[in-house]
N, C-alpha and C positions, 0 to 999 in steps of 0.2 A: 504494500500500500504506500502511496506517495501523497503527502499532504502539501507539498510545495516548499519552496526555499524558506518561506517565512513561518513555517509550522511552529505552533506553540508547544506541541507535544512530541515527545520522543517515545516510541513504542519499545518497551523492554521485554514484554511477553506477548506473543501473538496468540490469537484464538486458533482452535483446531481447523477452522474454515473461515476464510474471509467472505463476508456477505455484503452486497451493495448497501443495504440499509445501515450496517455498522459503519461503513465508511462515511455515510451521510451523517450519522450521529456524532462521530468524532470531529467531522468538519463543523458541525453545529457547535460543539463545545469550543472549538477554536474561534468561531465567529462571535459567540457570546462573550468570550474573554476580551475581544477587541471591539465589542459593540458599544452602543450609547448608554445602556443601563448600568449605572454604578453598582446596583444590587447584584447583577449577574456577573459583571466583570470581576468583582471581588469575592465571588462565591467560593471558588477554589483558589488556594494559595500555591506557591511553588512547592513541588513535592510529588508524591505518587498518587495516582488515581486508578482505581479498579473499575473496569467496565464489564458488565455482564449483559446477557440477552436471553429472553425466553419468549416463545411464540404463543399465540392463541391456539385454539383447536377447533376442528370441525368434527362434530359427533355424527359419525355415519350410522352406527347402530349401537343400541344399548341404553343411551340416554340416562334418565334419572333412575333407572333400575340399579345403578351402581351402588346405592346405599343399601340395597337388599342382596348384594353379592353376585350380581349378574356378570357375565362376560360383556365387555364393551369393545367397540372398534372406533379408534380416534385417530384423526389425521392432524398433525401439527401444521398450522397454516403459515403462509409467508409473512403475514403481519405479526409484529412482535413488540415487546417492551424492552427498552434499553435502560440500564441503570448505571450511573457513574457515582462512585463513592470514594470519599477521601477522609482518612482519619484526622482528627484534630486533637489538640491538647486540652481544649475546653470541654468539660464533661456535659455536653448537651447534644441534641439531635436537631438538625435543621434540614428540611426537605423542600425542594422546589420541583413541581410537577408540571410538565408542558403537555398540551394537547397537540393536534396536528399543526396548529399555527402558533409556534412557541414565541414568536416575537410580539404577538398581539395579546396573549393571555397566558398567565401561569398562576398556579396555586402555591401557597407557602404554608408550611407547618413547622412549629418550633416547640420543643419541650426539653427541660433538663432531664438527663438520664437518671438523676436522683429520684425523679418521680416514679421510676419503675422499681424502686426498692434496691436491695442488695442481693448478692449471690446467695447469701444465707436466708434472707427474708424477702424474696421478690414479691412484687405486687400480685394479688390474686387475679385470676382471669375475670372474675365478676367485676372487680374494681377497674380493671383495664377496659372492659367493655363499656363501663359507665363513662370513662374519660372520653372515649371516641364517639359515643352516641349522644352525648348531651348537646352537642352542636352539630346539626345536620351538615353544615358546610365543611366540617372537619372529619366527617366519617370516613372519607377516602383514605385518610392517614393511618387508619387502623391496619390496612393491608401492608403498610410499609413499616411503621414503628412496631407493629405486632411481632415482627421477626425478633426483635431484641428481647421482648418479654417472654416469648416462647422458648428461646434459647436459654434464657436465665432459668426458667422453670423446668425445662425438659433435659437440658444438658449441663446445668450448673455453671453456666458461663458468667464470667465477671467482665463488665465493660468499664475499664478505667479511663478509656479515651472516648471522646465523642466522635461524631461523624457528620459530614455534609453529604447529602444524597440528592442527585439531580436525575430526574426521570423524564423520559420521552417515550410515548407509546403511539403506535399506529393501529393497535387492536381496538376496534370500535367497542365502546362501552354500551352495556345494556342490550346487546344483540345476540346473546346466547352463544358466543364464541370464546368465552372464558377470559375476558380482559382482567378479571380479578386474579385468577391463577397465574397469568403471565406476569402481573405486577408482583405478586407474592414470591414467585419462584426466582425472578430476576433479582429482587431485593435480597432474599435469603442467600442466594448464591454469592452476591457481592459482599454481604456481611460476613459470611463464612470465609471467603477468600481474604478479606481485609484483616480480619481478626485471627486468622489461623485456626479456624474451627473445622475439624475433619468430620464430614458427614457423607454418606453414600447418596447417590441420586434418589434412591428409593426412600431413604430416611428423610431427605430434604423435602420430598413430596408430602410425607406425613406431617412434618413440622409445619409446612405451609397450610395444609388442611386444618391443622389446629388453629393457626392464625385466623382463618376464615370462619371456622365453626364457633370458637369461644371468645374471640376478641371482636371481630367484625360482626359476628352474630348471624352468619348465613349458613344454614344447615346443608352444605354441599356434601357430595360423596368424594371419592378419592380420584376419579378419573381425570379431572381437569389438571390438577397439580402434577399427577404422574406423567401425563402427556407433555406438559410444559417442561418437565425436568428430564424425562427419559425418551421422548419421541425422537424419531429419525426422519430426516427429510425424504419425502416421497413414499413413506411407508405407513400402513395402518398399524397402530399399536393395539394388539389384542391383549387386553388386560382383564384378568379374572379378579374381581374386586372382593377378595376374601383373605386378607383385606386389600392387597395390591400385588398380584403376581403377574408379571409380564410373561405371557404365554408365547408370543411370537411377534416379530416385526414382519408384516405381510406386505409384499409389493402388490399394488393393485395391478390386475392383468393389463398387459400392454394395450389392449383394445378399448379399455375403459378409462373414464376420468370422472372426478367428482368436483362439484362446485357448491358454494353456499349462496343463497339468495336472501338478502335482508328484507324482512317484512315491514321495516320501519316502525314496528311496535315494540316498545321497550320491554325487556325481560329482566326479572330479578329472582334469584333463588331465595331471597328473603321475603318474597311476596306471599300473600295468603294462599293462593292456589297450590303452589309447590309445597308449602308447609303443611297444608291440609292433607294433600295426597300422601306425602311421606308419613305423616302421623297415622293416616288411615291404614297404610300398609303395616305399620308396627302394631296397630290394633288387631289387624287380621292375623298377624303372626302369633300374637298373644292368645287369641281365641283358638287358633289351630293347635297350639301347644296343649291347651286343656282338652281339646277334642282327641288329641293323640295320646292322652293319658299321662302327660308329664307334669311333675309337681312344680309349682311356681311359688317363689318366696318373695315377700316384701323385703327390699334391701335397706329399709330405713332412710332411703333417699327419696324425696318426694317424687312420685310419678314413675319410679323405676322398680322393676321386678327382676328376679333371677330365675332362670329355668334350669332345673336339674338335668344332668346329662346334656350333652351338646346336641340339641335337636337340629338335625341337618347341618351340623357344624355351626349352628347359630345364624344361618342365612336362609331367608325365605326363598331365594332363587334356586336352592338345591332341591326343592320339592319338584318332582316331575309333573309334567302336564297331566298325565293319566292319573297319578295319585291325587293331585289337586281336584281334578274334575269329578272323581268318584267318591273320595273320602271326605273332602272338606268344603268344596264349593256349595253343595246343597245346604250346608248348615251355617254359612256365613250370611249375615244380613247385608242387603244391598246398601242400606244406610243405617247409621247408628248414632244416637245422641251421645256426646262425650260424657255427660253426667251419668247416664245409664251405664256406660262402659266402666267408668271409674267405680261406681257403686258395687259392681260385680267382680271386676278383674283387678282393681287397684292401680294398675299402671302397665307400661310396656317395657321392653328391653332397650329402647332407643334413648341414649343419653342426650341427644341434641334436639329433641322435639318434646313438646309438652301437650298432653291431652287437655283440651279446654272443655269445661263442663257445658258451655253454651254453644259449642260448635257441633254441627251434624257432619259426619264423616262418610265418604263413599267407600265403605269397607270392601265390598266384593270386587269392584273394578280395580281399586288400588292394590289389593292383595294379588289379584290375578295377573296384573301387568308385569311385575318382575319375573314371575314364573314362566309366562309365555314369552316374554322378551328374551330371557336367557336361552330358551329353546330356539327362538328365531335367530339370535346371534350365532349360536353354534351351528345351525343349518347354513347360515350365511358363510361362515368360515369354511365349512365343508365344501360348499359350492365353489368358493374361490380356489381351494386347494385341489379339488378332485374332479370337477366337471369340465367339459369341453367348451371352448368359446362360443360355439353355435347355440348351446342350450342354457348357459348360465345367466346371461344378462337379464332376461325377462324374469327368471325365477328370483334373482337377487332383488330386482325392482319390486316384485310382489311382496317380498318380506319387508321392504321399506314401507310400502303402502299399508301393510297390516300393522306395523309398528306405529305409524302415524294415527291410524284409527284407534289404537289402544290408548294413545295420549288423550284423544277426544273423549273416549269412554271414561277416563279417569277425571276429566274436567280441566285438563291443562292444555287444551288446544286453543285456537283462536280463529276468528273469522278470516283474518288476513292470511295466516299461514295455510289455512284450508284452501283459500283461493289460489295461492301459489302452487300447492300440491295438485289441485284440480287442473291448473293450466299445464303442468308437466304431464299429467296423465292424458290430457286432451291432445298434446303434441305427440306423445307416445313413441313407439319404436320407429315409426316412419320418419320422425324428426331426430332419431338417434337418442331418445330419452327413455329411460327404463323405470325409474323409481324416484320417490322423494318422500321426505318426512321432516317433521318439526324436530328440532335438536335440543339437547341439554335439558334444562328444567322446564321447557315449554312456556305456555302462556304468552306467545309472541316470539320475538327473536328471529332466528335464522332457520331456513329450510335447507337441508342437504339434498343435492340432486345427483343422481347417477346417470351417466350417459356415455355415448361413444366418444372416444378420444377425438378431439377436433370438433365436437358439437357445440362449440362456444356460441356460434351464431344463433343456434336454437335457444340457448339459455338467454342470450340478449333479447331475443324475440319475446320470451316469457316475461322478462323485465319490462319491456315496452307495453305489453298487454296489461300487465299488472298496474303500470302507471296510468294507463287510460281508464282502468276500472276504479282505482282508488285515489288517484292524485299523488301517490307516493312513488318516488323513483328508487327502486331497490338497488343497493350496491351489490356487485357480484364479487364473491370471495373465491379466489383461485390461487393455485400455487402452494408450495410447502417449504418448510425450512426446519433445521435441526432444533431439538430441545436444548435446554441450557447445559446439560451435561456434555452432549456431543459438541456444542459450541465451545465450552470451556470459559476462560476469562482472559481479559487483556489487562496488562499493566502499562500505564502511561507515566511518563515523567514530565511534569509541567516546568517549563523554563520561565 
């Protein structure tokens, strides 16, 4: 990489693979240091800066069934978050975050590290959550500063030096392509590299999930963080979420390609629909445990129970479709009032959701979804690995359409994503399009599309038709890039 004769930075450690957006990010750092804003010019001082990168992801199959132990298939996308971190002698944390137009708008967060407690007595997760949620404008900082708190609590890390962190992301927020995981993973990787903390890519993903679950307060599964940390460019990460076992890195068949279509409807895993469906699935698992004759104990933690013996290893997705259909589905209520459930069953085994007495839960559909989705994903993988090109594309597409319908049955579909899927189905194989489904946590966000390699014009046509129907122009997500582990990190020296 060449930054020019007037370069502000000297690279002392290169990444495993140079990417165009990384060159752009480093050039941005140089421009900011020479720019008109005194706040940005002085953000980094002379010395070493660590640069990391983590991509968003496109959920091809599996979706929100990850929290129930399903297999999922995830593609790391080309859009990514870059983080630049410099250690300081002052014991505080200062963060600047840029969007796509960094010279026009940026966010700032500052906090003394003493506010996180000490290595022996770190702040509790509950107290940390309160810090970042009391001001909605600062909630984004939980995904960054949360890395320090989680490392203190989970790894016993002591932070004697402070840090300056500069962030720039091209992963669209609220679109169901995991902008939050990209931010968490890039930040955690930078913190670990700068402070000399040794964690494996898999452990890093778990630590980042902890940031999101207990500090940011979003009850996501593990697939987003694992893809951002462990994904490989151009490959589908086949992940068994029990809790996070990478089964394979699957190259998409040469004749096929995937894209994402943004519905322009904002998605959030902290939203009521996702939370309701996840809680409903945990309710279903609790009822099934009793139907199967297992003993359940109150844990003395509000809303949590323990099930004797490891029923299906603790994962709902391990129940077979046939077993569910014959032994359990006939006895599960379609809908159940939370108060009625608590009065009889006391609680669930899920530590990151809470059954609300006033909420009505779609128990049958939410319980069925991960069981059938796990079966669909395994069939999808088998088709990828064992079928001939002539037969597999339409079968793969049908599995995607079935998965999309299952989202709707659970209540986490949306009118706009339904329209996009309908347009893909209308185009069909004659246009080189085979399947589509809503992604991630649902309730809007992005639709994944499977088609012939080179069918981009057909995807553009779908986007144009959608714009005419809704007034929204969907962005098209394409391309892939490596996860943070495959990328590594960069060390720069500022002159």
